[in-house]
C-alpha positions in Angstrom: 0.0 0.0 0.0 1.4 3.4 -1.0 1.7 6.4 1.3 -1.0 8.1 -0.7 -3.3 5.1 -0.1 -2.7 5.0 3.7 -3.3 8.7 3.8 -6.6 8.4 2.0 -7.7 5.6 4.3 -6.8 7.6 7.4 -8.6 10.6 6.1 -11.8 8.5 5.5 -11.7 6.6 8.8 -10.5 9.5 11.1 -13.9 10.9 12.0 -15.2 7.5 13.0 -12.1 6.8 15.1 -12.4 10.1 16.9 -16.1 9.4 17.7 -15.2 5.9 18.9 -12.5 7.3 21.1 -14.8 9.9 22.6 -17.5 7.2 23.3 -14.9 5.0 25.0 -13.7 7.9 27.2 -17.3 8.6 28.3 -17.8 5.0 29.2 -14.7 5.0 31.3 -15.6 8.2 33.1 -19.1 6.9 33.9 -17.7 3.6 35.2 -15.2 5.4 37.4 -17.8 7.7 38.9 -20.2 4.8 39.7 -17.4 2.8 41.3 -16.2 5.7 43.4 -19.8 6.4 44.5 -20.3 2.8 45.6 -17.0 2.7 47.3 -17.8 5.7 49.4 -21.1 4.1 50.4 -19.5 0.9 51.5 -16.4 2.2 53.3 -16.9 5.9 54.0 -20.5 6.1 55.0 -21.2 9.5 56.5 -24.8 8.7 57.7 -25.4 9.0 61.5 -24.1 6.1 63.4 -26.6 3.8 65.1 -26.7 3.6 68.9 -24.3 1.1 70.3 -25.6 -2.3 71.3 -25.9 -2.3 75.1 -27.7 -5.6 75.4 -24.6 -7.2 77.1 -24.7 -4.6 79.9 -26.2 -6.0 83.1 -28.9 -3.5 84.0 -32.4 -2.9 85.2 -35.2 -1.6 83.0 -38.2 0.5 84.0 -41.2 1.2 81.8 -42.5 4.6 81.3 -45.2 6.3 79.1 -42.7 6.9 76.3 -41.1 3.5 76.1 -38.5 1.5 77.9 -35.7 3.3 79.7 -32.5 1.5 80.5 -31.4 1.9 84.1 -27.8 1.0 85.0 -28.0 1.5 88.8 -29.4 -0.7 91.5 -31.4 -0.2 94.7 -29.9 -2.3 97.4 -32.4 -4.7 99.0 -32.2 -6.6 102.2 -29.6 -9.4 102.3 -28.3 -11.8 104.9 -26.2 -9.9 107.5 -22.5 -10.0 106.8 -19.6 -10.0 109.4 -17.4 -7.1 110.2 -14.9 -8.3 107.5 -17.2 -7.0 104.8 -16.2 -3.5 105.8 -12.5 -4.1 105.6 -12.4 -2.6 102.1 -15.2 -0.1 102.7 -15.1 3.6 103.5 -17.9 5.8 104.8 -17.6 9.3 103.4 -19.5 12.4 104.4 -19.9 15.3 106.8 -20.4 15.5 110.5 -23.2 12.9 110.4 -20.7 10.3 109.1 -18.2 11.5 111.6 -20.0 9.6 114.3 -18.7 6.3 113.0 -15.2 7.5 113.8 -16.2 8.9 117.2 -18.0 5.9 118.6 -15.7 3.1 117.2 -18.5 1.0 115.7 -16.1 -1.3 113.9 -12.3 -1.1 114.0 -12.1 -2.2 110.4 -14.2 0.7 109.3 -12.5 3.5 107.4 -14.2 6.9 107.8 -13.5 10.0 105.7 -15.4 13.1 106.8 -15.3 16.9 107.0 -17.6 19.0 109.1 -19.6 21.4 107.0 -18.7 20.0 103.7 -21.3 19.7 100.8 -21.3 18.1 97.4 -19.9 21.2 95.7 -17.1 22.1 98.2 -16.1 18.4 98.4 -14.9 18.5 94.8 -11.9 20.7 95.6 -11.6 21.2 99.3 -8.4 19.7 100.7 -9.1 18.4 104.3 -7.7 14.9 104.6 -4.3 15.1 106.1 -1.6 12.5 105.5 1.2 11.8 108.0 3.6 14.1 106.1 1.1 17.0 106.3 -0.1 16.7 102.7 -3.8 17.6 102.3 -6.1 15.6 100.0 -9.5 16.2 98.5 -12.3 13.7 99.2 -11.7 11.7 95.9 -8.0 11.7 96.5 -8.4 10.5 100.1 -10.6 7.6 99.0 -8.0 6.6 96.5 -5.3 6.9 99.2 -7.0 4.4 101.6 -7.7 2.1 98.7 -11.4 1.5 99.4 -13.3 -0.8 97.1 -16.8 0.1 98.5 -17.5 3.8 98.9 -20.6 4.7 101.0 -21.4 8.4 100.3 -23.8 10.6 102.3 -23.8 14.3 101.6 -26.4 17.1 101.4 -27.3 18.3 104.9 -24.9 21.2 104.6 -26.2 22.1 101.1 -29.9 22.1 101.5 -29.6 25.0 103.9 -28.5 27.3 101.1 -29.4 25.6 97.8 -32.3 23.9 96.1 -32.3 20.1 95.8 -32.0 20.5 92.0 -29.0 22.7 92.2 -27.4 20.6 94.9 -27.8 17.4 92.9 -25.8 18.9 90.0 -22.8 19.4 92.4 -23.3 15.8 93.6 -23.2 14.6 90.0 -20.0 16.4 89.4 -18.5 15.0 92.6 -19.6 11.5 91.7 -17.7 11.8 88.4 -14.6 13.0 90.1 -14.7 10.1 92.7 -15.4 7.6 89.9 -12.5 8.8 87.8 -10.1 8.8 90.7 -11.3 5.3 91.9 -12.3 3.4 88.8 -12.3 0.0 90.4 -14.5 0.8 93.3 -18.2 0.5 93.9 -20.1 3.7 94.9 -23.1 3.4 97.1 -25.2 6.6 97.4 -27.0 6.9 100.7 -30.2 8.8 101.1 -30.3 11.7 103.4 -32.0 11.4 106.8 -35.1 13.3 107.8 -34.8 15.7 110.7 -37.1 15.9 113.7 -40.5 17.7 113.2 -39.2 20.6 115.3 -36.1 21.0 113.3 -38.0 20.8 110.0 -40.4 23.5 111.3 -37.6 25.8 112.4 -35.7 25.3 109.2 -37.9 24.7 106.2 -35.0 23.6 104.1 -35.2 20.3 106.0 -38.9 19.9 105.4 -40.2 16.4 104.6 -41.0 17.5 101.1 -37.6 19.0 100.4 -35.7 15.9 101.7 -38.0 13.6 99.8 -37.3 15.6 96.6 -33.5 15.5 97.2 -33.6 11.7 97.9 -35.6 11.1 94.8 -33.0 13.0 92.8 -30.2 11.0 94.5 -31.9 7.8 93.5 -32.3 9.0 89.9 -28.6 10.0 89.9 -27.6 6.5 91.1 -29.6 4.8 88.4 -28.1 7.1 85.7 -24.5 6.7 86.9 -24.6 3.0 87.4 -24.2 3.3 91.2 -25.9 1.6 94.1 -28.6 3.4 96.0 -29.1 2.7 99.7 -32.3 4.0 101.4 -30.7 4.8 104.7 -33.4 7.4 105.4 -35.8 4.5 106.1 -33.8 3.6 109.2 -34.9 6.6 111.2 -38.3 7.4 109.8 -41.0 7.7 112.4 -43.7 7.2 109.9 -44.6 10.8 109.5 -41.6 11.9 107.5 -39.5 12.9 110.4 -36.7 11.6 112.6 -37.8 10.3 116.0 -36.6 12.6 118.9 -35.5 9.5 120.8 -32.6 8.8 118.5 -31.7 12.4 117.5 -29.3 14.9 119.0 -30.7 18.1 120.5 -30.4 19.9 117.2 -32.8 17.4 115.6 -30.4 16.8 112.7 -27.5 14.7 114.1 -27.7 11.3 115.8 -27.1 10.0 119.3 -24.3 7.5 119.7 -26.6 4.4 119.9 -28.1 5.3 116.5 -24.8 4.5 114.7 -25.0 0.9 115.6 -28.5 0.7 113.9 -27.1 2.5 110.9 -24.2 0.1 110.7 -26.5 -2.9 111.0 -28.7 -1.6 108.2 -25.6 -1.4 105.9 -24.6 -4.9 106.9 -28.0 -6.3 105.9 -28.2 -4.4 102.5 -24.9 -5.4 100.9 -23.5 -5.4 97.4 -21.5 -8.7 97.8 -20.3 -11.2 100.4 -17.3 -11.4 102.6 -14.5 -8.9 101.7 -11.2 -10.1 100.3 -9.5 -7.1 101.8 -8.4 -6.0 105.2 -6.5 -3.3 107.0 -2.7 -3.6 107.1 -0.4 -2.4 109.9 -0.1 1.0 108.2 -3.9 1.4 108.3 -4.3 1.0 104.5 -6.4 -1.6 102.8 -4.6 -4.7 101.5 -5.7 -8.2 100.3 -6.5 -10.5 103.2 -4.1 -13.1 101.8 -1.2 -10.6 102.3 -2.4 -9.7 105.8 -2.6 -13.4 106.7 0.9 -14.0 105.4 2.2 -11.1 107.6 0.4 -12.4 110.6 1.7 -15.9 110.1 5.2 -14.6 109.8 4.9 -12.5 113.0 3.5 -15.5 114.8 6.4 -17.7 113.6 8.9 -15.1 114.8 7.2 -14.9 118.2 7.3 -18.7 118.5 11.0 -18.8 117.6 11.8 -16.0 120.0 
């Protein structure tokens, strides 16, 4: 074929070749776009994520008018009474009401962290717990220092006298989060607040039956939301009219007489979260596994026998 012939063929076929090339290019572009679109759908889906599956979480459920609400907390019911060893890894935390456990020596294994006049808001930052070297710790830090695994928390008496229950519970919620972050392996038991005597409630309306009932209901709701335990300690000293009996109260109608702490202690011992504790107090006053304490005691006994 001569050059002229090739040139004539190309001239005749060129328009068709150009059209074919353009059609092929269009097909390739469409295919690439479709593939990319499907790829984004499969691997880079930007639609809102579905709620996580929480069916494996052990929880309680309550029904309401709008549907089923998941509740993570638990109300402690009556259980067989435990021995004093149960409290070896426990700490009672609060204000001057809780202080009585320390004053009247209810149980030598019982750790008590308290501060007179403290409330859920001030407890977040106030440093009051003094270490042997003089260092001061906040409430959450003190709980971590003693190594408690069961934290019994009662606060609010010193807050209701200047704040509404709704405002006070927000401070309690913030304090709970701080304690939980500082003590992630511990159980937190929120105790309900005691009524006052009828005379005290009449003199100071902040301690009225209605106000304390509202505060305790908010405490219970907080426990359910946070995944904590709720202990209705207020039921211990309820005279049936929404007040504390004068026979077990101090003259101010707010605090307790010494004998009342034994009843409070027994109530905790019959509304427990688990059985016998695996922890005890070491020689330094800090909590340690019972196995280590037993080994130490055996070693001391062996030395005494050899001596």
